[in-house]
PDB file with one MODEL, atoms N, CA, C and O in Angstrom:
MODEL        1
ATOM      1  N   MET A   1       9.999  17.256   3.087  1.00  0.00           N
ATOM      2  CA  MET A   1       9.197  16.487   4.002  1.00  0.00           C
ATOM      3  C   MET A   1       9.875  15.144   4.218  1.00  0.00           C
ATOM      4  O   MET A   1      10.571  14.622   3.347  1.00  0.00           O
ATOM      5  N   LYS A   2       9.646  14.597   5.419  1.00  0.00           N
ATOM      6  CA  LYS A   2      10.181  13.271   5.689  1.00  0.00           C
ATOM      7  C   LYS A   2       9.469  12.664   6.892  1.00  0.00           C
ATOM      8  O   LYS A   2       8.850  13.360   7.697  1.00  0.00           O
ATOM      9  N   THR A   3       9.581  11.346   6.984  1.00  0.00           N
ATOM     10  CA  THR A   3       9.059  10.667   8.160  1.00  0.00           C
ATOM     11  C   THR A   3      10.042  10.898   9.292  1.00  0.00           C
ATOM     12  O   THR A   3      11.243  11.029   9.056  1.00  0.00           O
ATOM     13  N   LYS A   4       9.542  10.949  10.520  1.00  0.00           N
ATOM     14  CA  LYS A   4      10.423  11.167  11.662  1.00  0.00           C
ATOM     15  C   LYS A   4      11.177   9.887  12.000  1.00  0.00           C
ATOM     16  O   LYS A   4      10.634   8.785  11.923  1.00  0.00           O
ATOM     17  N   THR A   5      12.415  10.059  12.367  1.00  0.00           N
ATOM     18  CA  THR A   5      13.245   8.940  12.795  1.00  0.00           C
ATOM     19  C   THR A   5      12.680   8.364  14.088  1.00  0.00           C
ATOM     20  O   THR A   5      12.194   9.097  14.950  1.00  0.00           O
ATOM     21  N   GLY A   6      12.750   7.053  14.206  1.00  0.00           N
ATOM     22  CA  GLY A   6      12.314   6.406  15.436  1.00  0.00           C
ATOM     23  C   GLY A   6      10.923   5.820  15.370  1.00  0.00           C
ATOM     24  O   GLY A   6      10.438   5.269  16.358  1.00  0.00           O
ATOM     25  N   PHE A   7      10.272   5.927  14.226  1.00  0.00           N
ATOM     26  CA  PHE A   7       8.948   5.345  14.055  1.00  0.00           C
ATOM     27  C   PHE A   7       9.001   4.320  12.936  1.00  0.00           C
ATOM     28  O   PHE A   7       9.567   4.581  11.874  1.00  0.00           O
ATOM     29  N   ARG A   8       8.414   3.153  13.171  1.00  0.00           N
ATOM     30  CA  ARG A   8       8.425   2.062  12.192  1.00  0.00           C
ATOM     31  C   ARG A   8       7.019   1.516  11.993  1.00  0.00           C
ATOM     32  O   ARG A   8       6.213   1.467  12.922  1.00  0.00           O
ATOM     33  N   LEU A   9       6.749   1.113  10.772  1.00  0.00           N
ATOM     34  CA  LEU A   9       5.484   0.467  10.448  1.00  0.00           C
ATOM     35  C   LEU A   9       5.605  -1.010  10.785  1.00  0.00           C
ATOM     36  O   LEU A   9       6.561  -1.669  10.378  1.00  0.00           O
ATOM     37  N   ARG A  10       4.652  -1.520  11.518  1.00  0.00           N
ATOM     38  CA  ARG A  10       4.619  -2.933  11.876  1.00  0.00           C
ATOM     39  C   ARG A  10       3.208  -3.474  11.649  1.00  0.00           C
ATOM     40  O   ARG A  10       2.226  -2.733  11.703  1.00  0.00           O
ATOM     41  N   ASN A  11       3.131  -4.762  11.397  1.00  0.00           N
ATOM     42  CA  ASN A  11       1.834  -5.427  11.296  1.00  0.00           C
ATOM     43  C   ASN A  11       1.604  -6.135  12.625  1.00  0.00           C
ATOM     44  O   ASN A  11       2.328  -7.064  12.981  1.00  0.00           O
ATOM     45  N   VAL A  12       0.583  -5.682  13.354  1.00  0.00           N
ATOM     46  CA  VAL A  12       0.257  -6.253  14.653  1.00  0.00           C
ATOM     47  C   VAL A  12      -1.152  -6.823  14.585  1.00  0.00           C
ATOM     48  O   VAL A  12      -2.130  -6.086  14.468  1.00  0.00           O
ATOM     49  N   CYS A  13      -1.239  -8.141  14.659  1.00  0.00           N
ATOM     50  CA  CYS A  13      -2.534  -8.823  14.616  1.00  0.00           C
ATOM     51  C   CYS A  13      -3.358  -8.407  13.391  1.00  0.00           C
ATOM     52  O   CYS A  13      -4.569  -8.207  13.484  1.00  0.00           O
ATOM     53  N   GLY A  14      -2.689  -8.282  12.258  1.00  0.00           N
ATOM     54  CA  GLY A  14      -3.374  -7.942  11.016  1.00  0.00           C
ATOM     55  C   GLY A  14      -3.615  -6.465  10.788  1.00  0.00           C
ATOM     56  O   GLY A  14      -4.190  -6.091   9.766  1.00  0.00           O
ATOM     57  N   GLU A  15      -3.189  -5.610  11.715  1.00  0.00           N
ATOM     58  CA  GLU A  15      -3.347  -4.163  11.591  1.00  0.00           C
ATOM     59  C   GLU A  15      -2.002  -3.518  11.317  1.00  0.00           C
ATOM     60  O   GLU A  15      -1.002  -3.882  11.934  1.00  0.00           O
ATOM     61  N   ASN A  16      -1.966  -2.554  10.390  1.00  0.00           N
ATOM     62  CA  ASN A  16      -0.763  -1.766  10.136  1.00  0.00           C
ATOM     63  C   ASN A  16      -0.720  -0.642  11.157  1.00  0.00           C
ATOM     64  O   ASN A  16      -1.598   0.220  11.174  1.00  0.00           O
ATOM     65  N   VAL A  17       0.305  -0.648  12.013  1.00  0.00           N
ATOM     66  CA  VAL A  17       0.433   0.389  13.035  1.00  0.00           C
ATOM     67  C   VAL A  17       1.845   0.950  13.036  1.00  0.00           C
ATOM     68  O   VAL A  17       2.808   0.264  12.694  1.00  0.00           O
ATOM     69  N   ILE A  18       1.944   2.196  13.423  1.00  0.00           N
ATOM     70  CA  ILE A  18       3.244   2.838  13.591  1.00  0.00           C
ATOM     71  C   ILE A  18       3.631   2.661  15.053  1.00  0.00           C
ATOM     72  O   ILE A  18       2.855   2.966  15.959  1.00  0.00           O
ATOM     73  N   VAL A  19       4.835   2.168  15.262  1.00  0.00           N
ATOM     74  CA  VAL A  19       5.342   1.997  16.620  1.00  0.00           C
ATOM     75  C   VAL A  19       6.596   2.833  16.786  1.00  0.00           C
ATOM     76  O   VAL A  19       7.362   3.027  15.843  1.00  0.00           O
ATOM     77  N   ALA A  20       6.791   3.321  17.990  1.00  0.00           N
ATOM     78  CA  ALA A  20       7.970   4.112  18.318  1.00  0.00           C
ATOM     79  C   ALA A  20       9.085   3.174  18.736  1.00  0.00           C
ATOM     80  O   ALA A  20       8.868   2.220  19.482  1.00  0.00           O
ATOM     81  N   GLU A  21      10.268   3.457  18.248  1.00  0.00           N
ATOM     82  CA  GLU A  21      11.447   2.702  18.649  1.00  0.00           C
ATOM     83  C   GLU A  21      12.330   3.623  19.469  1.00  0.00           C
ATOM     84  O   GLU A  21      12.557   4.770  19.083  1.00  0.00           O
ATOM     85  N   GLY A  22      12.818   3.149  20.564  1.00  0.00           N
ATOM     86  CA  GLY A  22      13.658   3.969  21.432  1.00  0.00           C
ATOM     87  C   GLY A  22      12.856   4.557  22.565  1.00  0.00           C
ATOM     88  O   GLY A  22      11.708   4.960  22.381  1.00  0.00           O
ATOM     89  N   ILE A  23      13.446   4.607  23.715  1.00  0.00           N
ATOM     90  CA  ILE A  23      12.770   5.050  24.933  1.00  0.00           C
ATOM     91  C   ILE A  23      12.263   6.487  24.836  1.00  0.00           C
ATOM     92  O   ILE A  23      11.240   6.813  25.438  1.00  0.00           O
ATOM     93  N   GLU A  24      12.957   7.357  24.090  1.00  0.00           N
ATOM     94  CA  GLU A  24      12.545   8.755  24.000  1.00  0.00           C
ATOM     95  C   GLU A  24      11.264   8.939  23.193  1.00  0.00           C
ATOM     96  O   GLU A  24      10.628   9.990  23.286  1.00  0.00           O
ATOM     97  N   ASN A  25      10.875   7.948  22.411  1.00  0.00           N
ATOM     98  CA  ASN A  25       9.679   8.063  21.581  1.00  0.00           C
ATOM     99  C   ASN A  25       8.453   7.373  22.169  1.00  0.00           C
ATOM    100  O   ASN A  25       7.383   7.399  21.560  1.00  0.00           O
ATOM    101  N   ILE A  26       8.586   6.766  23.322  1.00  0.00           N
ATOM    102  CA  ILE A  26       7.468   6.004  23.865  1.00  0.00           C
ATOM    103  C   ILE A  26       6.390   6.946  24.386  1.00  0.00           C
ATOM    104  O   ILE A  26       6.642   7.795  25.241  1.00  0.00           O
ATOM    105  N   ASP A  27       5.195   6.778  23.856  1.00  0.00           N
ATOM    106  CA  ASP A  27       4.009   7.507  24.288  1.00  0.00           C
ATOM    107  C   ASP A  27       2.828   6.593  24.030  1.00  0.00           C
ATOM    108  O   ASP A  27       2.419   6.407  22.883  1.00  0.00           O
ATOM    109  N   PHE A  28       2.285   6.031  25.077  1.00  0.00           N
ATOM    110  CA  PHE A  28       1.203   5.069  24.921  1.00  0.00           C
ATOM    111  C   PHE A  28      -0.174   5.731  24.913  1.00  0.00           C
ATOM    112  O   PHE A  28      -1.185   5.036  25.011  1.00  0.00           O
ATOM    113  N   SER A  29      -0.233   7.045  24.798  1.00  0.00           N
ATOM    114  CA  SER A  29      -1.521   7.731  24.830  1.00  0.00           C
ATOM    115  C   SER A  29      -2.298   7.585  23.526  1.00  0.00           C
ATOM    116  O   SER A  29      -3.508   7.810  23.496  1.00  0.00           O
ATOM    117  N   LYS A  30      -1.614   7.211  22.451  1.00  0.00           N
ATOM    118  CA  LYS A  30      -2.324   6.992  21.191  1.00  0.00           C
ATOM    119  C   LYS A  30      -1.581   5.962  20.350  1.00  0.00           C
ATOM    120  O   LYS A  30      -0.355   5.859  20.393  1.00  0.00           O
ATOM    121  N   ILE A  31      -2.353   5.212  19.593  1.00  0.00           N
ATOM    122  CA  ILE A  31      -1.804   4.236  18.667  1.00  0.00           C
ATOM    123  C   ILE A  31      -2.136   4.735  17.274  1.00  0.00           C
ATOM    124  O   ILE A  31      -3.265   5.153  17.018  1.00  0.00           O
ATOM    125  N   ILE A  32      -1.171   4.696  16.375  1.00  0.00           N
ATOM    126  CA  ILE A  32      -1.372   5.194  15.029  1.00  0.00           C
ATOM    127  C   ILE A  32      -1.575   4.010  14.107  1.00  0.00           C
ATOM    128  O   ILE A  32      -0.648   3.246  13.836  1.00  0.00           O
ATOM    129  N   SER A  33      -2.800   3.870  13.630  1.00  0.00           N
ATOM    130  CA  SER A  33      -3.159   2.775  12.734  1.00  0.00           C
ATOM    131  C   SER A  33      -3.272   3.328  11.315  1.00  0.00           C
ATOM    132  O   SER A  33      -3.751   4.443  11.109  1.00  0.00           O
ATOM    133  N   MET A  34      -2.825   2.535  10.341  1.00  0.00           N
ATOM    134  CA  MET A  34      -2.862   2.976   8.947  1.00  0.00           C
ATOM    135  C   MET A  34      -3.624   1.982   8.091  1.00  0.00           C
ATOM    136  O   MET A  34      -3.527   0.769   8.278  1.00  0.00           O
ATOM    137  N   ASN A  35      -4.388   2.522   7.144  1.00  0.00           N
ATOM    138  CA  ASN A  35      -5.031   1.635   6.180  1.00  0.00           C
ATOM    139  C   ASN A  35      -3.979   1.158   5.175  1.00  0.00           C
ATOM    140  O   ASN A  35      -2.817   1.557   5.243  1.00  0.00           O
ATOM    141  N   GLU A  36      -4.394   0.316   4.260  1.00  0.00           N
ATOM    142  CA  GLU A  36      -3.464  -0.304   3.311  1.00  0.00           C
ATOM    143  C   GLU A  36      -2.701   0.719   2.471  1.00  0.00           C
ATOM    144  O   GLU A  36      -1.489   0.591   2.295  1.00  0.00           O
ATOM    145  N   SER A  37      -3.391   1.724   1.956  1.00  0.00           N
ATOM    146  CA  SER A  37      -2.719   2.689   1.076  1.00  0.00           C
ATOM    147  C   SER A  37      -1.776   3.600   1.860  1.00  0.00           C
ATOM    148  O   SER A  37      -0.701   3.932   1.360  1.00  0.00           O
ATOM    149  N   ALA A  38      -2.147   4.012   3.066  1.00  0.00           N
ATOM    150  CA  ALA A  38      -1.256   4.834   3.883  1.00  0.00           C
ATOM    151  C   ALA A  38      -0.013   4.034   4.278  1.00  0.00           C
ATOM    152  O   ALA A  38       1.096   4.567   4.279  1.00  0.00           O
ATOM    153  N   ALA A  39      -0.200   2.760   4.613  1.00  0.00           N
ATOM    154  CA  ALA A  39       0.936   1.896   4.961  1.00  0.00           C
ATOM    155  C   ALA A  39       1.856   1.718   3.756  1.00  0.00           C
ATOM    156  O   ALA A  39       3.079   1.707   3.901  1.00  0.00           O
ATOM    157  N   TYR A  40       1.274   1.580   2.574  1.00  0.00           N
ATOM    158  CA  TYR A  40       2.068   1.458   1.341  1.00  0.00           C
ATOM    159  C   TYR A  40       2.930   2.709   1.153  1.00  0.00           C
ATOM    160  O   TYR A  40       4.125   2.614   0.872  1.00  0.00           O
ATOM    161  N   LEU A  41       2.309   3.880   1.314  1.00  0.00           N
ATOM    162  CA  LEU A  41       3.060   5.128   1.155  1.00  0.00           C
ATOM    163  C   LEU A  41       4.182   5.225   2.185  1.00  0.00           C
ATOM    164  O   LEU A  41       5.305   5.603   1.852  1.00  0.00           O
ATOM    165  N   TRP A  42       3.877   4.885   3.434  1.00  0.00           N
ATOM    166  CA  TRP A  42       4.893   4.949   4.488  1.00  0.00           C
ATOM    167  C   TRP A  42       6.089   4.060   4.130  1.00  0.00           C
ATOM    168  O   TRP A  42       7.240   4.475   4.261  1.00  0.00           O
ATOM    169  N   GLN A  43       5.809   2.852   3.683  1.00  0.00           N
ATOM    170  CA  GLN A  43       6.890   1.924   3.333  1.00  0.00           C
ATOM    171  C   GLN A  43       7.764   2.490   2.223  1.00  0.00           C
ATOM    172  O   GLN A  43       8.979   2.293   2.233  1.00  0.00           O
ATOM    173  N   LYS A  44       7.172   3.180   1.280  1.00  0.00           N
ATOM    174  CA  LYS A  44       7.919   3.717   0.142  1.00  0.00           C
ATOM    175  C   LYS A  44       8.757   4.941   0.496  1.00  0.00           C
ATOM    176  O   LYS A  44       9.800   5.165  -0.118  1.00  0.00           O
ATOM    177  N   VAL A  45       8.323   5.737   1.473  1.00  0.00           N
ATOM    178  CA  VAL A  45       9.040   6.986   1.760  1.00  0.00           C
ATOM    179  C   VAL A  45       9.766   6.988   3.100  1.00  0.00           C
ATOM    180  O   VAL A  45      10.486   7.940   3.403  1.00  0.00           O
ATOM    181  N   GLU A  46       9.598   5.966   3.893  1.00  0.00           N
ATOM    182  CA  GLU A  46      10.212   5.937   5.225  1.00  0.00           C
ATOM    183  C   GLU A  46      11.716   6.195   5.148  1.00  0.00           C
ATOM    184  O   GLU A  46      12.448   5.510   4.432  1.00  0.00           O
ATOM    185  N   GLY A  47      12.152   7.196   5.901  1.00  0.00           N
ATOM    186  CA  GLY A  47      13.572   7.513   5.980  1.00  0.00           C
ATOM    187  C   GLY A  47      14.136   8.290   4.809  1.00  0.00           C
ATOM    188  O   GLY A  47      15.345   8.516   4.747  1.00  0.00           O
ATOM    189  N   LYS A  48      13.282   8.710   3.870  1.00  0.00           N
ATOM    190  CA  LYS A  48      13.741   9.447   2.690  1.00  0.00           C
ATOM    191  C   LYS A  48      12.960  10.754   2.567  1.00  0.00           C
ATOM    192  O   LYS A  48      11.801  10.824   2.978  1.00  0.00           O
ATOM    193  N   PRO A  49      13.577  11.774   2.012  1.00  0.00           N
ATOM    194  CA  PRO A  49      12.817  12.996   1.732  1.00  0.00           C
ATOM    195  C   PRO A  49      11.776  12.717   0.642  1.00  0.00           C
ATOM    196  O   PRO A  49      12.015  11.918  -0.264  1.00  0.00           O
ATOM    197  N   PHE A  50      10.627  13.379   0.739  1.00  0.00           N
ATOM    198  CA  PHE A  50       9.581  13.191  -0.268  1.00  0.00           C
ATOM    199  C   PHE A  50       8.721  14.445  -0.356  1.00  0.00           C
ATOM    200  O   PHE A  50       8.770  15.317   0.512  1.00  0.00           O
ATOM    201  N   THR A  51       7.940  14.512  -1.417  1.00  0.00           N
ATOM    202  CA  THR A  51       7.005  15.613  -1.622  1.00  0.00           C
ATOM    203  C   THR A  51       5.598  15.048  -1.771  1.00  0.00           C
ATOM    204  O   THR A  51       5.411  13.838  -1.897  1.00  0.00           O
ATOM    205  N   ILE A  52       4.618  15.935  -1.756  1.00  0.00           N
ATOM    206  CA  ILE A  52       3.238  15.520  -2.022  1.00  0.00           C
ATOM    207  C   ILE A  52       3.153  14.909  -3.420  1.00  0.00           C
ATOM    208  O   ILE A  52       2.420  13.944  -3.634  1.00  0.00           O
ATOM    209  N   ASP A  53       3.907  15.475  -4.375  1.00  0.00           N
ATOM    210  CA  ASP A  53       3.912  14.926  -5.733  1.00  0.00           C
ATOM    211  C   ASP A  53       4.457  13.499  -5.754  1.00  0.00           C
ATOM    212  O   ASP A  53       3.989  12.670  -6.535  1.00  0.00           O
ATOM    213  N   ASP A  54       5.442  13.206  -4.903  1.00  0.00           N
ATOM    214  CA  ASP A  54       5.954  11.832  -4.807  1.00  0.00           C
ATOM    215  C   ASP A  54       4.862  10.890  -4.308  1.00  0.00           C
ATOM    216  O   ASP A  54       4.674   9.803  -4.853  1.00  0.00           O
ATOM    217  N   LEU A  55       4.148  11.312  -3.273  1.00  0.00           N
ATOM    218  CA  LEU A  55       3.062  10.483  -2.741  1.00  0.00           C
ATOM    219  C   LEU A  55       1.977  10.284  -3.796  1.00  0.00           C
ATOM    220  O   LEU A  55       1.439   9.187  -3.943  1.00  0.00           O
ATOM    221  N   THR A  56       1.663  11.340  -4.523  1.00  0.00           N
ATOM    222  CA  THR A  56       0.645  11.268  -5.577  1.00  0.00           C
ATOM    223  C   THR A  56       1.056  10.266  -6.649  1.00  0.00           C
ATOM    224  O   THR A  56       0.252   9.434  -7.069  1.00  0.00           O
ATOM    225  N   ARG A  57       2.304  10.346  -7.088  1.00  0.00           N
ATOM    226  CA  ARG A  57       2.811   9.420  -8.107  1.00  0.00           C
ATOM    227  C   ARG A  57       2.736   7.973  -7.619  1.00  0.00           C
ATOM    228  O   ARG A  57       2.331   7.080  -8.365  1.00  0.00           O
ATOM    229  N   LEU A  58       3.123   7.749  -6.376  1.00  0.00           N
ATOM    230  CA  LEU A  58       3.086   6.397  -5.814  1.00  0.00           C
ATOM    231  C   LEU A  58       1.656   5.847  -5.786  1.00  0.00           C
ATOM    232  O   LEU A  58       1.431   4.680  -6.108  1.00  0.00           O
ATOM    233  N   LEU A  59       0.701   6.683  -5.402  1.00  0.00           N
ATOM    234  CA  LEU A  59      -0.693   6.229  -5.385  1.00  0.00           C
ATOM    235  C   LEU A  59      -1.193   5.903  -6.788  1.00  0.00           C
ATOM    236  O   LEU A  59      -1.886   4.906  -6.995  1.00  0.00           O
ATOM    237  N   CYS A  60      -0.836   6.755  -7.752  1.00  0.00           N
ATOM    238  CA  CYS A  60      -1.268   6.520  -9.136  1.00  0.00           C
ATOM    239  C   CYS A  60      -0.650   5.242  -9.707  1.00  0.00           C
ATOM    240  O   CYS A  60      -1.290   4.541 -10.490  1.00  0.00           O
ATOM    241  N   GLU A  61       0.579   4.942  -9.321  1.00  0.00           N
ATOM    242  CA  GLU A  61       1.248   3.733  -9.798  1.00  0.00           C
ATOM    243  C   GLU A  61       0.645   2.472  -9.186  1.00  0.00           C
ATOM    244  O   GLU A  61       0.567   1.439  -9.850  1.00  0.00           O
ATOM    245  N   ALA A  62       0.223   2.549  -7.940  1.00  0.00           N
ATOM    246  CA  ALA A  62      -0.223   1.353  -7.227  1.00  0.00           C
ATOM    247  C   ALA A  62      -1.725   1.111  -7.310  1.00  0.00           C
ATOM    248  O   ALA A  62      -2.177  -0.027  -7.180  1.00  0.00           O
ATOM    249  N   TYR A  63      -2.494   2.161  -7.522  1.00  0.00           N
ATOM    250  CA  TYR A  63      -3.955   2.044  -7.486  1.00  0.00           C
ATOM    251  C   TYR A  63      -4.562   2.678  -8.730  1.00  0.00           C
ATOM    252  O   TYR A  63      -3.954   3.544  -9.359  1.00  0.00           O
ATOM    253  N   GLU A  64      -5.742   2.246  -9.069  1.00  0.00           N
ATOM    254  CA  GLU A  64      -6.468   2.840 -10.195  1.00  0.00           C
ATOM    255  C   GLU A  64      -7.180   4.091  -9.691  1.00  0.00           C
ATOM    256  O   GLU A  64      -8.353   4.057  -9.319  1.00  0.00           O
ATOM    257  N   VAL A  65      -6.440   5.187  -9.691  1.00  0.00           N
ATOM    258  CA  VAL A  65      -6.961   6.453  -9.183  1.00  0.00           C
ATOM    259  C   VAL A  65      -6.447   7.577 -10.076  1.00  0.00           C
ATOM    260  O   VAL A  65      -5.317   7.528 -10.562  1.00  0.00           O
ATOM    261  N   ASP A  66      -7.285   8.590 -10.286  1.00  0.00           N
ATOM    262  CA  ASP A  66      -6.844   9.722 -11.107  1.00  0.00           C
ATOM    263  C   ASP A  66      -5.935  10.620 -10.277  1.00  0.00           C
ATOM    264  O   ASP A  66      -5.955  10.582  -9.046  1.00  0.00           O
ATOM    265  N   GLU A  67      -5.146  11.420 -10.966  1.00  0.00           N
ATOM    266  CA  GLU A  67      -4.135  12.243 -10.314  1.00  0.00           C
ATOM    267  C   GLU A  67      -4.732  13.243  -9.327  1.00  0.00           C
ATOM    268  O   GLU A  67      -4.164  13.467  -8.258  1.00  0.00           O
ATOM    269  N   GLU A  68      -5.851  13.836  -9.667  1.00  0.00           N
ATOM    270  CA  GLU A  68      -6.480  14.823  -8.786  1.00  0.00           C
ATOM    271  C   GLU A  68      -6.889  14.190  -7.452  1.00  0.00           C
ATOM    272  O   GLU A  68      -6.641  14.756  -6.388  1.00  0.00           O
ATOM    273  N   THR A  69      -7.505  13.033  -7.519  1.00  0.00           N
ATOM    274  CA  THR A  69      -7.917  12.324  -6.305  1.00  0.00           C
ATOM    275  C   THR A  69      -6.695  11.883  -5.501  1.00  0.00           C
ATOM    276  O   THR A  69      -6.670  12.011  -4.276  1.00  0.00           O
ATOM    277  N   ALA A  70      -5.678  11.362  -6.201  1.00  0.00           N
ATOM    278  CA  ALA A  70      -4.453  10.908  -5.530  1.00  0.00           C
ATOM    279  C   ALA A  70      -3.761  12.066  -4.821  1.00  0.00           C
ATOM    280  O   ALA A  70      -3.238  11.896  -3.720  1.00  0.00           O
ATOM    281  N   LYS A  71      -3.755  13.232  -5.440  1.00  0.00           N
ATOM    282  CA  LYS A  71      -3.102  14.397  -4.822  1.00  0.00           C
ATOM    283  C   LYS A  71      -3.856  14.834  -3.564  1.00  0.00           C
ATOM    284  O   LYS A  71      -3.244  15.130  -2.538  1.00  0.00           O
ATOM    285  N   ALA A  72      -5.176  14.872  -3.654  1.00  0.00           N
ATOM    286  CA  ALA A  72      -5.982  15.247  -2.488  1.00  0.00           C
ATOM    287  C   ALA A  72      -5.760  14.246  -1.354  1.00  0.00           C
ATOM    288  O   ALA A  72      -5.609  14.639  -0.197  1.00  0.00           O
ATOM    289  N   ASP A  73      -5.741  12.961  -1.683  1.00  0.00           N
ATOM    290  CA  ASP A  73      -5.514  11.926  -0.670  1.00  0.00           C
ATOM    291  C   ASP A  73      -4.104  12.032  -0.083  1.00  0.00           C
ATOM    292  O   ASP A  73      -3.919  11.842   1.119  1.00  0.00           O
ATOM    293  N   SER A  74      -3.124  12.330  -0.915  1.00  0.00           N
ATOM    294  CA  SER A  74      -1.744  12.477  -0.456  1.00  0.00           C
ATOM    295  C   SER A  74      -1.618  13.630   0.531  1.00  0.00           C
ATOM    296  O   SER A  74      -0.943  13.510   1.553  1.00  0.00           O
ATOM    297  N   GLN A  75      -2.269  14.744   0.221  1.00  0.00           N
ATOM    298  CA  GLN A  75      -2.238  15.896   1.125  1.00  0.00           C
ATOM    299  C   GLN A  75      -2.897  15.561   2.459  1.00  0.00           C
ATOM    300  O   GLN A  75      -2.404  15.956   3.516  1.00  0.00           O
ATOM    301  N   THR A  76      -4.005  14.837   2.411  1.00  0.00           N
ATOM    302  CA  THR A  76      -4.705  14.444   3.637  1.00  0.00           C
ATOM    303  C   THR A  76      -3.851  13.520   4.486  1.00  0.00           C
ATOM    304  O   THR A  76      -3.729  13.712   5.696  1.00  0.00           O
ATOM    305  N   VAL A  77      -3.261  12.516   3.850  1.00  0.00           N
ATOM    306  CA  VAL A  77      -2.421  11.558   4.580  1.00  0.00           C
ATOM    307  C   VAL A  77      -1.241  12.278   5.218  1.00  0.00           C
ATOM    308  O   VAL A  77      -0.944  12.055   6.392  1.00  0.00           O
ATOM    309  N   PHE A  78      -0.570  13.135   4.465  1.00  0.00           N
ATOM    310  CA  PHE A  78       0.578  13.825   5.024  1.00  0.00           C
ATOM    311  C   PHE A  78       0.166  14.720   6.188  1.00  0.00           C
ATOM    312  O   PHE A  78       0.876  14.780   7.191  1.00  0.00           O
ATOM    313  N   GLN A  79      -0.953  15.409   6.078  1.00  0.00           N
ATOM    314  CA  GLN A  79      -1.443  16.253   7.164  1.00  0.00           C
ATOM    315  C   GLN A  79      -1.721  15.411   8.407  1.00  0.00           C
ATOM    316  O   GLN A  79      -1.417  15.833   9.523  1.00  0.00           O
ATOM    317  N   GLN A  80      -2.290  14.236   8.221  1.00  0.00           N
ATOM    318  CA  GLN A  80      -2.544  13.335   9.348  1.00  0.00           C
ATOM    319  C   GLN A  80      -1.234  12.879   9.988  1.00  0.00           C
ATOM    320  O   GLN A  80      -1.145  12.782  11.211  1.00  0.00           O
ATOM    321  N   TRP A  81      -0.227  12.602   9.176  1.00  0.00           N
ATOM    322  CA  TRP A  81       1.080  12.211   9.700  1.00  0.00           C
ATOM    323  C   TRP A  81       1.695  13.353  10.508  1.00  0.00           C
ATOM    324  O   TRP A  81       2.275  13.121  11.569  1.00  0.00           O
ATOM    325  N   LEU A  82       1.570  14.587  10.010  1.00  0.00           N
ATOM    326  CA  LEU A  82       2.085  15.749  10.742  1.00  0.00           C
ATOM    327  C   LEU A  82       1.389  15.885  12.102  1.00  0.00           C
ATOM    328  O   LEU A  82       2.041  16.063  13.131  1.00  0.00           O
ATOM    329  N   GLU A  83       0.062  15.798  12.085  1.00  0.00           N
ATOM    330  CA  GLU A  83      -0.710  15.944  13.315  1.00  0.00           C
ATOM    331  C   GLU A  83      -0.404  14.841  14.319  1.00  0.00           C
ATOM    332  O   GLU A  83      -0.451  15.069  15.528  1.00  0.00           O
ATOM    333  N   ALA A  84      -0.091  13.645  13.822  1.00  0.00           N
ATOM    334  CA  ALA A  84       0.231  12.521  14.698  1.00  0.00           C
ATOM    335  C   ALA A  84       1.677  12.604  15.199  1.00  0.00           C
ATOM    336  O   ALA A  84       2.062  11.875  16.113  1.00  0.00           O
ATOM    337  N   GLY A  85       2.481  13.499  14.596  1.00  0.00           N
ATOM    338  CA  GLY A  85       3.851  13.672  15.034  1.00  0.00           C
ATOM    339  C   GLY A  85       4.825  12.628  14.494  1.00  0.00           C
ATOM    340  O   GLY A  85       5.887  12.400  15.073  1.00  0.00           O
ATOM    341  N   ILE A  86       4.456  11.997  13.378  1.00  0.00           N
ATOM    342  CA  ILE A  86       5.319  10.945  12.818  1.00  0.00           C
ATOM    343  C   ILE A  86       6.013  11.395  11.526  1.00  0.00           C
ATOM    344  O   ILE A  86       6.786  10.638  10.941  1.00  0.00           O
ATOM    345  N   ALA A  87       5.737  12.627  11.085  1.00  0.00           N
ATOM    346  CA  ALA A  87       6.386  13.189   9.898  1.00  0.00           C
ATOM    347  C   ALA A  87       6.638  14.673  10.160  1.00  0.00           C
ATOM    348  O   ALA A  87       6.053  15.272  11.062  1.00  0.00           O
ATOM    349  N   GLU A  88       7.522  15.246   9.350  1.00  0.00           N
ATOM    350  CA  GLU A  88       7.846  16.662   9.502  1.00  0.00           C
ATOM    351  C   GLU A  88       8.135  17.282   8.150  1.00  0.00           C
ATOM    352  O   GLU A  88       8.522  16.606   7.197  1.00  0.00           O
ATOM    353  N   GLU A  89       7.932  18.600   8.095  1.00  0.00           N
ATOM    354  CA  GLU A  89       8.174  19.314   6.835  1.00  0.00           C
ATOM    355  C   GLU A  89       9.631  19.657   6.698  1.00  0.00           C
ATOM    356  O   GLU A  89      10.032  20.260   5.702  1.00  0.00           O
TER     357      GLU A  89
ENDMDL
END
């Protein structure tokens, strides 16, 4: 799994959003906003291969959360990234 090339996390007016870089990625039909933990995960894995277990470990290291909850949240976040078209398997 990996994040798709051409998408960057930016802070816009206090909101964490994914923006497309490059003319081929421009699509203004939707804006992808991320909460603090999703933005943290994106920053840690952007441009690198990763697994759900990697995301789970990162959540457990950064937040007071048990592994089962972190894994479920990691799977949800990754599925949302896939559906938004900003990550790929």
